[in-house]
N, C-alpha and C positions, 0 to 999 in steps of 0.2 A: 501441572497444576494441582497444588492440594485441596483435601475435600471441601474449604471452608472459602479460600482462595476468590473463588468466582462471586460470592455473595460479599465479599469485599472489595473487589475491583467493581461491580456494578454500583456497590454504594458510593465509591470513589468516583464514576462517572455521575452518578445521580447528582452529585454537588460541584461538578463541573473541574474535577481535578483532569488534569490532560487534556480538557475539551476549551475549541478557541471560545466556544459560543455553544449557546441553547440547542439550538439546529444540530451543531458538531456534536452533543451529546445522544443526541437520536440517533444520529446515523451511524456512532461510535457502539450505541447499546444494540441498536440490529445486528451490526458486522459482527460482534461477540456472539450476540444468539446466533447465527447464521454459520460461525465457525466451531460452536462449540457444543450444539443440540445434541448431536451424535452422543458426544460424549455425558451431558448431563440430560438426559431425555427429558425429564422434568421442568426444563428451560421454557419449555412450548405453553405449559403452562403460568409460568410466573411471569415472563418475559412481555406476553399481551397487555396484561394488567400494568404491568410496573411502566412500559412506555406509555401506556393513556395515564396511566394517574401523574406521571413528569409532563406529559402535555397541559394536563390539566392545570398546574403550578407553574407552567411557564408563560412568557409573554408572546410566545410564536404565535401567529395570527394564520400561517399559512391552514388551509382546511387539513383536517385530521387523515381523511380518504388517503392525501397527497403519501403519506408514510405506510400506508395499511400497504400500497401495493409493494413495497419493497419487504415486507414478511418474508420468510422462508417459508411460511405454511398458508396454504390457501384460508382466508378471512371474508365471511362475506356476509352480512346480515340483511343481503337482498329478500329472501324469501321472507322473514319477519316483516321488514317493512311493506312489501306488499300486502300481506296480509292485515295490514295497519291500515292499510288503504282500503281493503277490500279488493285485491286483486289478488283473484283465485283460478288465475291459467296457471298449466305445467304445475299444480302442486300435488299429484297423485305419491309422488314419494315421500314429501312433506307429510303428507296425511296419513298415510300407510305406518310413518315412525309413529304416529299419535293414537293410533287407533286400534283394538284389541285384532279386529280383523285385519288381517294383511293383506289388502286387496293385490299387493304386486304381485301373489302365487294366484291369483285368479288363470283359472285355464281357459278363458275368454280373453286375457291377453296375449295367447299364443295366437289366434287367428286373425284372418284380415280384417277383422272388425275389432282389435283390439283398445284400437287407439280410441274408441267412443269413448271409453271407460273415462280417460284423461279428461277428454272435452267435454263430458256431461259432467264432471266435478266442477268444472267452471260455471257452466248453467244453473245446475242446482245448488251450488254453495251462494252465488251470486243472487239468486233469487231468494232462498230461504234470508238471506241475511238483510234482504229488506222486507221482508213478511215480518219477522221475529222483532227485528228493532219498530217496526208498529204495534208491539205486544212488549216493548221495554226490557228485550233483551238486545244483546250485541252478538252476534253470531262471533266475531273476531276474539274477542273474550275466553271463548270457550276452546282456541289455540292458541292464543298465547295471553301473557298476563302482565299485569303490569304493577311492579315492584318501589316500593320507596323507603329507604334506608336513612337513619337518620342518627345512628349508633356505631360507632368504629369505622366511619365511612371515611376520612379523613386518608385523603392521596399520601400514599407514600409513609402510611405509618406504622410500617412494617422496618423502615429505615431512618437513619439518623439525617435528618437533612437539615441544614443552616440555613437559617432567613426562611422559614414555611412559616410563616408569619401573616399567611392572607386575612384579613376579617372580612371584605365584600366581593362575591366575584362569581360569574354564571360560567359555565362552558358547557356549551353543547356539541359530543361528539357525533353523533348520528342521530337519527330520528327516532333513536330507542334508548338513546344514552346521554343524560344531564348529570351535570354535576353543580350544585348552588353552596355558596358559604351567604352565611347570614352572621355578620357580628362573629365570626370566627367559627359559626358554628355548620358543621357541612352536610350537607343532605344529596344523596343518589339515589336518581329514577332512573329505572330500568325495566324494558320491556321483553320477559324473555318467554320462552317455549311453555307452554301450560298443559302439563300432562295427566288433570286431574278429572277428565272428561273421555277419558279413552272409550268405553262402553257407547257414550252419547255416539260419538264422530261413526264409531263400528254401525250402529245401529245407520246411522244417514245413508254411510257406506252400502251397508249389507241390502237399503231398501232400494237405492238408485240403482246399484247390479240387477238386482232381481228382478225390476220394470225393464233395463238394458234386455237381460235373457229372455225375458217374456215376450217382447216388443220381437226381437230377431228370432224366436224359435229355437234358442238354445236351451240347452241341458239345465234344468231350472235352478236355483236355489232354493231352501227351504225358508218361508215366510218369515223375514225376524219378526222377531216379539219385542213389543213396545216396551213392557216389564221391563227387559234388560237393562234399560237406563237408571231401574231401581237399584241394580245393583254395586253402582257405581263405587267405589271403595271408598272414596273422599265423602260420598252421600251417606252410608252406613256409619260413618267414621263421624257422623254429622259438623262436618265443615260448614259453617253459616252461608258463607257462598255460594256452596258448590250445592248444599240444600235448598236456598233460594229459588238458584236457577233448575236446577231437577224438576221442582215441584211445579213451576210455571210450563217448561216443558212438557211435561207430561200431561197437563193440563189442555195443552193445546194442541189442537190438529193439524198439526204442519206435513202430516205424510202424504195427504192429498197434494200439498205443494210439491212435494218430492215427486210425486208418479205424475203429474201433469207436466210440470216444467221438463222431466224424461220424455215423455212422450211425446212432448211439443217440437222438443230440440231434434229428434228424430227424423221425425216426419218434416219439419222444413229445413233437415239437412237433404232430403232426398235418401233418405237409406229407406232401402224398400222394407216391409214386413214380415217377417218370417221367414228370411233367408235360409235358415240352418233346416228349412223345412223343405229342404226340391227333392231333386233325385239323386242317387249316388254321385253320377257325375260333375255335377253342381257344388253337390258339399264336398267331394273331392278336395276341391279349387281354393274353398270357402277355411276348410279346415283340417288341413292337410295331417297338422300332428296332434289332433286331438283320440285320444284313448279311449276306450268305454271298458264297464266293466260287463262279462257276460253270465248269466245267471242261468245253470242249466236245471231242469226239470230232469232228473235222472232216471225216473219212471216211464215220462214220456220218452226220451231219448234213447233207452233201451229196447223200447219196443218198436220204434222206429227202427234202428239198426237191424232187431229181429224180422220185421217185416222185408227189410234190404235186403238182408240174407234169401229168405226164403225166396224170393225174385232173383236175384241174382242163381241162386241154382238151377234156377229155369232157361238159363240163358246160356246160349252157344258162347264157344271160347272167344270166336270172330266177329265180334259185334258191328253192326253195320251203324253207321251214323242214325238212319232214321229206329235202331234199336235203341239205341243211347238214348235218344228223344223222348223213347216208349217208357224208358225206364224213370225218367226223371220224372215224368207225369205220374206213373204210378207212386211212387215215392209222395209226391207233394200229395193225391187223393188220400193218402195215409196216413198225411199230418194233421191233426187238427187244425178245425178251419182259424181259427185264433191263434196256434202257435205262428209264432215268428221265428225262422232258422235265419241265424247270421253267422256268416262267415267271419274270422277275428279282423282280417281287413277291411272290413266293409265298414263303412260310416253311417249310424241309423238317421232315421228320420228323428223328428222329435218324440213321436208317439212312442217310437219305440226302444228308444232313450229313457223313456220318462217309468223307469222301474219304481216300485211303493216304497215307501219308506223301510220299510220290514227286511224288504232285503237286500238295498241300501247299505242299512246298518251291519246285515249280517255279513258283507262283504267286508267292510271295513274292519270289523271285529277276527273274521278268518284270517285277515291280512297282517294280523300281529303277531308280534312272538310274544313269549308266555311272561317275559318281566315287564313288557308297557301292557298287557292285560294285567297283569297285578296292580302296575301302577295306577290305572282306572279304575280297577277296584276299590285301592284302595280309598280316593279319590272322592270316589261317591258312598262310601263307609263314612267318610268324613269323621275321624276319629285319630288322634296324632299323624294329622296327614304328612304333614312336614318331615317331620324325622323318619317315618316310615317309608316316603318313597323314595328319600336320598340313601336307606339304608338296601332299599332293592339294586339304585343304581350302582351303590359301592359292591357290591355281589357282583356284579357284571363289570367292575370294573372300568364303567362310565359314567362320565357328569350325566348327572342330572337332566340339564340342559340341552345334551345331545339326544339323548331317549323322547323327551319330551317332542322335539323338535321333529326326529323322526315319526312319533305320532300322527304329530298335526300335520306333516306333508301325506301323509297314509291317507288322514280323512280329506285333505283337500284333494288326492286323486279320487275318492270313492264318494265321498258326500258334498265336498264343494266351497267345503270350510274349515276352522282350524277347529279344535274342541278345546282342549285346554288352556287355561289362565295361568300362566307359572307364577305369575307375582300374588295370586289370591290362593294358588293350589287349587284351583277347583274346576269343573265342567261349567261352560254357558249352559244359561237357563235352555236354551233355544233346545239343546240336543241331550240334555242329562235322563228324560224321562225313556226316549227314544234306546237309549243305551243301556239305560237300567234294564229294559224289556226284554232284550236279546241278552244282556249277559243271563 
């Protein structure tokens, strides 16, 4: 087929040429899409809309969902329809896509109790929705948005369609999409994903996970700052609808709702508190994959080693089991009472895993490459950030997105959270001061 012949063929089908009836037209459109989508990849974008809009102007009474099942690509609005009805179960992936905090990278998910986060989301968002509704805020509209179009929304306006002179008609595609024609003027109502509140969703998810970790005795996240929701890009751009919602949210104490809902869910689910604060064998069963960062105090370690060598010289070559036991006791006695010696293979208790913030951020910075450090320093300086960090990436023959992703992955491993928002070329406010101090 020639480059434009497929467009001509689609136009012929839309006008019923070579088709027995309107049902046959849709069938032939689907067959053509299926057969030629590998040659013309952009058919996946245009055919979804073309078939939908042909259905709108047709006289077909069969529900549109009957045709969707025949499409060559997966097409489902089930998630958005669930949100519209306040159903939040199994929505962790959807919320992860809306949030600046990528909860799917949480180390807690890799443990025996990782399923709790997904289940807790349903409880927290359901309860929060009811609470916020009493404050004249609809939580679902932080996740989805209702768009109404009046101009340039006449179905199949990009084609030459004969006998397309409809004056009054209303067609419901599904619960998210509706076309309406009044006096030959078309309007289109559609619900779509809302990306305007990613910091707010991030704050809710972080706060929920913070209390889950605290209850389980798992490595804690840094307590999220509510001021972070004031950093929403659309808030700083002073988009009226976003400004009004953020101001209301900031002045409402919904934090306690998240805390109590999370704790009540965990208690009612008979999940024992502090399950990670057990002995070594129990923790290994719960958290086999967990890795920890170990901070060595070199001065103390050297003293312990020197003392160990002195004792070892005094021992005979053929040590008995009793002498081994005595050696371990002497080594332990020479260790600072507050010092904890942790083997790499061991899983720490909550107390031994709680390293102070300074050490955590020092470890994070030490794990970075020089270009990664340069990118962080440039972002902190806040001068010509985008141009400079892209230059750094070009010098390394790497995509900037790949380098930032590597930085965030290392941050998750050490801090427990991502630190860079590439969209705004900024470090999240929760961590900016800590990183500044280390650098």
